[in-house]
C-alpha distance (Angstrom), angle and dihedral (degrees) to the residues before:
residue distance angle dihedral
M1 . . .
N2 3.79 . .
A3 3.78 131.1 .
F4 3.80 135.2 -167.3
E5 3.78 120.4 -117.5
I6 3.81 110.3 -158.1
V7 3.79 128.7 -173.9
G8 3.79 103.2 -159.6
G9 3.78 138.2 -161.2
K10 3.80 97.0 65.8
P11 3.82 121.4 125.3
L12 3.79 114.2 -128.0
K13 3.79 129.4 -144.6
G14 3.78 137.7 -171.7
E15 3.77 145.1 51.9
I16 3.78 127.8 -50.0
I17 3.81 130.5 -172.3
P18 3.81 116.0 -144.6
Q19 3.80 116.3 -128.7
G20 3.78 123.1 -118.5
A21 3.80 115.5 -76.2
K22 3.82 111.3 -83.3
N23 3.80 94.6 -158.2
E24 3.80 92.0 51.1
A25 3.81 91.3 47.1
L26 3.81 93.6 58.6
Q27 3.82 90.0 54.5
V28 3.80 102.5 42.6
L29 3.81 92.7 43.0
S30 3.80 89.2 56.2
A31 3.82 89.7 50.1
V32 3.83 91.1 65.8
L33 3.83 85.9 77.3
L34 3.82 89.8 68.4
T35 3.82 94.6 73.5
S36 3.79 139.3 40.4
E37 3.81 90.1 -144.3
K38 3.80 127.7 92.0
V39 3.81 118.0 -81.7
T40 3.82 120.0 -168.8
I41 3.81 118.0 -158.4
S42 3.81 123.4 -174.3
N43 3.83 136.2 -172.7
I44 3.82 89.8 39.3
P45 3.82 109.6 164.8
D46 3.81 113.6 -119.3
I47 3.82 95.3 -130.5
K48 3.79 133.9 131.0
D49 3.80 100.4 -106.5
V50 3.80 92.2 50.2
N51 3.81 94.7 42.2
K52 3.81 89.9 51.3
L53 3.81 90.4 54.6
I54 3.83 91.5 48.4
E55 3.81 88.7 50.6
L56 3.80 90.1 48.7
L57 3.83 90.4 52.2
G58 3.81 88.6 53.0
D59 3.81 91.0 50.2
L60 3.82 88.8 52.5
G61 3.81 89.5 57.8
V62 3.81 101.7 -95.2
I63 3.82 111.8 146.2
V64 3.82 102.4 -123.9
N65 3.81 121.2 -167.8
K66 3.80 121.8 -177.0
I67 3.81 110.2 -144.5
D68 3.80 94.8 178.3
R69 3.79 136.4 -26.5
N70 3.81 94.1 -69.0
T71 3.84 103.1 24.5
Y72 3.81 127.8 75.7
T73 3.79 138.9 167.2
F74 3.80 121.2 -142.5
E75 3.81 130.6 -163.6
A76 3.81 116.0 -176.1
K77 3.82 95.6 -171.6
E78 3.78 96.3 142.8
I79 3.79 126.2 13.6
N80 3.79 122.4 -158.5
L81 3.80 100.9 -135.0
D82 3.83 90.9 -178.5
F83 3.81 87.6 68.0
F84 3.82 87.0 78.2
K85 3.80 89.7 71.3
S86 3.81 95.3 51.4
D87 3.80 127.5 105.2
T88 3.83 87.9 -127.5
F89 3.80 90.7 61.3
R90 3.79 90.8 46.2
S91 3.80 93.2 54.8
K92 3.82 96.9 40.0
G93 3.80 97.4 39.8
G94 3.80 93.1 43.7
G95 3.80 92.6 53.0
L96 3.80 95.9 53.5
R97 3.78 126.7 66.0
G98 3.79 91.0 -160.6
S99 3.82 90.4 63.3
I100 3.82 89.1 83.6
M101 3.82 87.5 69.2
I102 3.80 93.9 70.5
V103 3.82 92.4 63.6
G104 3.84 97.7 76.1
P105 3.83 95.6 51.0
L106 3.81 92.7 45.1
L107 3.80 92.4 49.1
A108 3.79 90.0 50.0
R109 3.79 96.1 48.9
Y110 3.81 104.2 30.2
G111 3.79 105.3 20.7
K112 3.79 95.7 -124.6
A113 3.78 142.5 59.9
A114 3.78 142.2 163.1
I115 3.76 130.5 -156.0
P116 3.80 134.6 -176.9
K117 3.78 114.9 -128.2
P118 3.83 102.5 -79.5
G119 3.80 125.2 -119.3
G120 3.82 130.7 -154.9
D121 3.80 135.2 119.7
K122 3.79 122.8 12.2
I123 3.79 94.0 -129.9
G124 3.76 99.5 124.0
R125 3.78 132.8 -70.8
R126 3.78 111.9 -35.8
R127 3.77 109.5 -156.5
L128 3.78 121.5 -133.0
D129 3.79 93.5 -174.6
T130 3.82 93.1 101.5
H131 3.81 91.4 59.7
F132 3.77 95.4 50.2
L133 3.80 97.5 39.2
G134 3.81 87.0 54.9
F135 3.82 92.7 49.2
E136 3.80 90.2 47.2
K137 3.81 92.0 54.0
L138 3.81 88.5 52.6
G139 3.80 88.1 56.3
A140 3.79 103.2 -91.7
R141 3.79 121.6 140.7
F142 3.78 116.7 -148.7
E143 3.73 138.0 -177.6
Y144 3.81 130.0 -164.5
D145 3.79 113.5 -146.1
K146 3.82 107.0 -153.9
E147 3.78 93.2 -167.3
T148 3.80 95.5 55.6
D149 3.83 96.9 27.0
F150 3.82 88.4 -130.1
F151 3.79 130.2 138.9
N152 3.83 110.6 -145.7
V153 3.80 116.7 -165.1
D154 3.81 131.7 -170.7
A155 3.80 115.8 -166.1
S156 3.78 105.8 159.5
N157 3.82 92.1 141.8
L158 3.80 111.8 36.9
K159 3.80 114.8 176.7
G160 3.79 130.3 -174.5
T161 3.80 116.3 -105.8
Y162 3.80 144.7 153.0
I163 3.80 112.0 -77.8
L164 3.80 125.3 -171.9
L165 3.80 104.7 -168.6
D166 3.80 114.8 -136.8
E167 3.81 88.7 -136.9
A168 3.81 134.6 9.3
S169 3.79 92.1 -107.3
V170 3.81 113.5 174.2
T171 3.80 96.1 -150.8
G172 3.81 91.4 37.4
T173 3.81 91.9 53.5
A174 3.81 91.8 46.0
N175 3.79 92.8 49.5
V176 3.82 93.7 49.0
I177 3.83 91.0 46.9
M178 3.81 90.9 53.3
A179 3.80 90.7 48.9
A180 3.82 91.9 47.7
V181 3.83 99.9 49.0
L182 3.83 91.3 76.2
A183 3.83 97.1 33.1
K184 3.81 120.3 110.7
G185 3.80 114.2 -98.2
V186 3.79 132.4 -3.3
T187 3.81 125.7 -33.6
T188 3.79 122.2 -163.1
I189 3.81 117.6 -163.6
Y190 3.82 115.8 -165.1
N191 3.81 123.2 -172.7
A192 3.80 86.0 28.1
A193 3.79 118.3 167.3
C194 3.80 110.9 -110.5
E195 3.82 104.4 -167.7
P196 3.83 116.4 147.8
Y197 3.84 87.1 -105.1
L198 3.80 89.2 60.6
Q199 3.79 91.7 46.2
Q200 3.80 89.9 51.6
L201 3.81 91.1 50.7
C202 3.81 91.8 49.9
K203 3.81 92.8 48.2
M204 3.80 90.0 49.4
L205 3.82 91.9 49.6
N206 3.81 91.0 48.9
R207 3.82 89.8 53.4
M208 3.81 86.3 52.6
G209 3.82 89.8 55.4
A210 3.82 103.2 -89.0
K211 3.81 119.9 138.3
I212 3.81 107.6 -134.9
T213 3.81 123.0 156.0
G214 3.80 131.4 179.7
I215 3.82 93.0 49.9
G216 3.82 110.3 174.8
S217 3.81 93.4 25.8
N218 3.81 132.5 87.4
L219 3.81 91.7 -113.1
L220 3.80 114.6 73.4
T221 3.80 126.9 -179.6
I222 3.80 118.0 -160.6
E223 3.78 122.0 -171.1
G224 3.79 107.7 -159.7
V225 3.81 119.6 -122.1
T226 3.80 129.9 -166.2
E227 3.81 98.2 -122.3
L228 3.79 144.1 -1.6
S229 3.81 130.7 -137.9
G230 3.80 134.4 -145.2
T231 3.80 126.6 -81.6
D232 3.81 145.8 171.1
H233 3.79 118.8 -108.6
R234 3.82 134.6 -178.9
L235 3.79 121.0 -159.3
L236 3.80 122.1 -126.7
P237 3.81 117.9 -114.2
D238 3.80 111.8 -90.6
M239 3.81 108.6 -92.9
I240 3.81 90.9 -161.3
E241 3.81 90.8 58.3
I242 3.80 90.1 47.6
G243 3.80 91.8 52.5
S244 3.81 90.4 44.6
F245 3.81 92.7 53.2
I246 3.81 92.2 49.5
G247 3.80 89.3 51.8
L248 3.81 90.5 47.3
A249 3.82 91.1 52.7
A250 3.81 91.8 51.4
M251 3.81 94.3 47.2
T252 3.83 95.1 47.6
E253 3.85 98.0 37.6
S254 3.79 88.8 -119.0
E255 3.79 133.7 160.5
I256 3.79 105.6 -134.3
T257 3.80 135.1 164.6
I258 3.81 116.5 -155.2
K259 3.80 109.5 -155.7
D260 3.82 130.0 -137.9
V261 3.81 98.1 -5.0
H262 3.85 100.8 165.9
F263 3.80 87.1 -128.9
Q264 3.82 94.3 -166.3
E265 3.83 89.1 63.0
L266 3.82 95.4 55.5
G267 3.79 95.1 83.8
M268 3.80 114.0 -175.1
I269 3.81 95.9 -8.0
P270 3.85 96.0 96.2
D271 3.84 91.3 47.4
V272 3.82 93.0 52.7
I273 3.82 90.7 47.4
R274 3.82 89.6 52.3
K275 3.83 89.8 52.5
F276 3.80 86.5 62.2
G277 3.80 90.3 56.7
I278 3.79 93.8 -112.2
K279 3.79 112.1 150.5
F280 3.79 122.8 -141.5
E281 3.77 137.5 147.9
L282 3.76 135.1 -150.2
R283 3.81 114.4 -120.5
G284 3.78 107.0 -175.6
D285 3.80 100.5 -53.1
D286 3.82 93.6 -28.1
I287 3.80 125.4 98.4
Y288 3.81 113.9 -137.4
I289 3.82 116.7 -161.4
P290 3.82 114.8 -168.4
A291 3.81 121.6 -146.8
Q292 3.78 104.9 -88.7
K293 3.82 125.6 -167.9
H294 3.80 95.8 -164.7
Y295 3.80 138.6 13.9
E296 3.79 126.3 -172.8
I297 3.81 127.5 -149.2
E298 3.79 113.4 -129.2
T299 3.79 122.8 -126.5
F300 3.79 125.4 -137.7
I301 3.81 115.6 -89.8
D302 3.82 91.5 -94.8
G303 3.81 90.6 53.3
S304 3.81 96.2 -105.9
I305 3.82 122.0 139.6
M306 3.80 117.3 -76.4
N307 3.82 113.7 -105.6
I308 3.81 119.1 -157.0
A309 3.81 114.9 -169.6
D310 3.78 134.6 169.7
A311 3.79 122.8 -118.9
P312 3.80 139.4 166.6
W313 3.81 113.3 -76.3
P314 2.98 130.2 -43.0
G315 3.82 80.1 35.8
F316 3.80 122.1 82.9
T317 3.80 113.7 -66.1
P318 3.84 116.2 -112.5
D319 3.81 89.2 -139.0
L320 3.82 90.8 72.8
L321 3.81 99.4 45.5
S322 3.81 91.6 87.4
I323 3.81 89.6 52.8
M324 3.81 92.9 48.9
L325 3.81 90.6 48.7
V326 3.81 90.9 56.1
V327 3.82 92.1 44.9
A328 3.83 89.2 52.3
T329 3.81 91.7 59.0
Q330 3.83 90.9 73.5
A331 3.81 97.9 34.7
K332 3.78 126.4 101.5
G333 3.80 108.2 -108.9
N334 3.79 137.6 24.0
V335 3.79 135.3 -78.0
L336 3.80 138.3 -176.4
I337 3.82 111.5 -136.5
H338 3.81 110.5 -156.5
Q339 3.81 114.4 -168.0
K340 3.80 100.7 -168.9
M341 3.78 102.2 167.7
F342 3.83 104.4 52.2
E343 3.78 125.3 36.8
S344 3.83 100.8 -154.0
R345 3.78 104.7 41.6
L346 3.81 95.1 97.3
F347 3.79 95.8 54.0
F348 3.81 91.2 97.2
V349 3.84 91.2 71.3
D350 3.81 90.5 90.2
K351 3.81 86.6 72.6
L352 3.81 91.2 51.2
I353 3.82 90.0 49.6
E354 3.82 88.5 51.1
M355 3.82 87.4 52.9
G356 3.81 89.3 55.3
A357 3.80 102.7 -93.5
N358 3.80 118.9 149.0
I359 3.82 103.6 -127.4
I360 3.79 134.7 145.6
L361 3.81 112.9 -157.3
C362 3.80 99.7 -148.7
D363 3.83 96.2 -175.7
P364 3.83 137.1 -38.2
H365 3.81 90.6 -65.7
R366 3.82 105.7 37.6
A367 3.79 137.4 55.3
T368 3.80 128.9 175.4
V369 3.81 114.4 -147.3
M370 3.80 121.9 -160.0
G371 3.78 105.4 -160.7
L372 3.80 119.1 -130.0
D373 3.84 93.7 -152.3
K374 3.84 87.5 -136.3
K375 3.83 89.6 -73.0
V376 3.79 88.3 117.5
R377 3.79 114.8 34.2
L378 3.77 122.9 -145.3
R379 3.81 113.5 -107.8
G380 3.78 128.0 -132.0
I381 3.82 118.5 -102.7
Q382 3.81 141.2 160.6
M383 3.81 113.1 -92.9
T384 3.80 143.8 158.6
S385 3.79 127.9 -125.3
P386 3.85 110.2 -124.2
D387 3.83 97.0 -173.4
I388 3.80 141.4 -7.0
R389 3.81 100.0 -87.1
A390 3.81 97.2 37.8
G391 3.81 87.8 48.6
V392 3.79 92.7 57.3
S393 3.81 90.3 43.4
L394 3.81 89.3 55.9
L395 3.81 89.2 46.1
I396 3.82 90.0 55.1
A397 3.80 90.1 47.7
A398 3.81 90.3 50.9
L399 3.82 92.9 49.8
S400 3.82 89.6 54.5
A401 3.81 96.1 42.4
Q402 3.78 129.7 96.9
G403 3.77 113.2 -109.8
T404 3.78 132.6 4.6
S405 3.80 127.1 -35.5
I406 3.79 129.5 -168.9
I407 3.82 118.6 -154.9
H408 3.80 116.2 -164.2
N409 3.82 128.3 -164.1
I410 3.81 91.3 38.2
E411 3.81 87.9 161.8
Q412 3.81 84.5 84.4
I413 3.82 90.9 56.6
E414 3.80 91.9 46.3
R415 3.78 91.1 54.2
G416 3.82 85.9 74.0
Y417 3.80 109.8 20.1
Q418 3.82 124.3 62.1
D419 3.84 116.4 -138.8
I420 3.80 90.5 -23.2
D421 3.82 94.1 166.3
T422 3.82 93.7 47.6
R423 3.79 93.1 48.0
L424 3.81 92.8 47.3
R425 3.81 91.5 48.8
A426 3.81 87.9 55.3
L427 3.82 86.6 60.8
G428 3.80 91.4 50.6
A429 3.80 101.2 -93.9
D430 3.81 118.2 152.7
I431 3.80 98.3 -132.4
K432 3.77 129.0 135.8
R433 3.77 137.7 172.8
I434 3.80 114.9 -116.2
N435 3.78 138.4 175.5
A436 3.81 106.1 -89.2
A437 3.82 91.4 -144.2
T438 3.80 91.6 64.0
A439 3.81 96.6 38.9
G440 3.77 113.6 127.4
H441 3.82 93.6 11.7
């Protein structure tokens, strides 16, 4: 087990290129199962969660060819459906949240699928009901086996229908879309998620021959087709990385340029960052963040404390709330961070408090941060990363802190961020990978 050792308090400088979007990758990689023809996908992040899904596709029988580190071709000519019953599938599928995404395509093309209960972050119970309620409305029959922890699904006769999703789940919407594109008749999905990842998936499917309208809205209409063809697809840059790097620049008083950000796809992220008083400018499609000694959180018009909450797109993404919470610790002013969607994502604040941050954890969903305005610096400590986003938040805190920090369980961080230590060192960060067993000795 590795750990990161970080000597903080050093300003960084330079350019950084965001990786491809992890959340988009898990969807579009699953979509290769919808056709027997070749699909080429580029800008794939080289991270554990994505690599596990690529490996799982290979185990299913997909012909996978690696063109370069971030580009692959996939041909799902013949799928080994018996693989679902193997112990290998149980262990691999159960350890990866993204494995749920292969169910929709397999139901659409083969009429049946099975999936072990997926794993992933420990950020509270993540419901799968939306996926299966959607499949059921399309005509699938499913059965959860408590003893084996497997979901078995039969969908030999999928038919288009009207579906009102019980929540605007991104993965749930994507899975139901992929099941519906080959179903007979017309499917209407209301309360659909409309994140850029979803829009990218829909555009890719349309290039493959699907008939999806309403892309970018919460009302999608899908006219079923009999088959799909191959295509080329390039992933968007990861908006969570972009937001993380802006927060890092503010915390460490660094001058950083983030390259090729697809600014028009960032939604509300730039507006929330501006509310924190963080300056940046758009140069072409690059974001330039100047070195900034201080930044001040706005109040509402009536003078009351700023409240930042997550919401389904086009609201503010929950994946950046942890980052904004850390950034607030060194701002001037106060903010209430309200994490509505997941009940355990704020539990890492105890580590920030230990580092010297001024935070009141109100309940599992809300934290009030009283900014220190950089008058009191955070101090380095030993800590453990509980999930991907909290891990990077703690990493940002460590890079801004005085002294040395050790972060354990960095495997969680590396599930979502490609070569994060190497890329930060290129900006001047003092970060190195060490053996966790010897850390602190």
